[in-house]
Steps between C-alpha positions, in 0.01 A plus 500: 500500500730658760860404484635308805853573600717194556777533752736201523608360841832636624798287590516304824705768675238769426192283549436582871505878433279454194245304703510749786424790263190318378377412850216711638544716810267276698698192405825678586368588847382142553839365396679745730278404793550131425878547482506691828291229666734231367804685635334545839397133509852392407644719775277318750524145367874470427613566861225271628610220263865545597406501871298181450795334327732596787253368756460170314878464465545570874228249590657233277843566650359478852319173419819357346704601806241342733502177296880500506505537879246221537707270275825578682339442842358165384838387366678612816251300710561199276876528557480560875765288679398195697739368762576160642765294673657164436578290803749290301873525558632397158491749213336263247219425743451872569466560128244220472304663783505828309372328187226332703395842637481640147292202388257560788487873429429450129221253570346727766477790253279307260740553211450336163618144533521235604807594702717190468804600705732789573860525389766757594842579361756759611453850360678634313652205324878474504755311296708249693485413869280729705653633823330388819326797659298527820203643305397404146254655256292272280286516188220250548214359298169355612489246220171447315618298200809325370613507138669171420825528313499352151671547167270792424489672842750604764276408789443685822237602752223757504338658802476799731830677583614575852801666658633383836774564750629236744719561802687178577621625837155491659273338240298819439371558149286747307307421185324733257280414206619697199203715394366456151496814286192620311725646232852434365647817657676449831371739762778629730242525779451122495825331599591192699493587872840514665449202736457276197774650284797480732404740775541428867249257650337563837657303784167342588 
């Protein structure tokens, strides 16, 4: 019986060289060709994958920007000022005419309701007597429900907010529905138009 020589496996650090020495020339050539093909394929695929990622990111950013513009335009249309005039001479009656115009506007928009009434109060609120001014800004509400005050609740009204501006010298007023936001972050592009937030009203 011929004696077979036993050669133990080397350590992990020497194992690749040990295996390579025992690989046939044909297998070595095949491995080299396979490695070269893998390198060439990687050189082609990696830039293509990176380019595809950049294109997808650019497309997503463009779609997000387009959606943002659409949302802003819709909110700006919702807040577009609407103008009117009170023919009354007394300030309280002019204010009631403004509230009536807001009530009509809210109902004409088909807002969630029912719209019970409209109520306005000077904006911003002040402590103590309020000076009489020729033009007043108001925060208004198209009321949809009333919370009765009890021992457990403070009470109040719920509805759709409006801003308004009333010129008592000629009865002209502007009203703007405050646009609802699709997210909790205030967008500086969507602000209350100047005619409804204290800006000058057109003479007619």
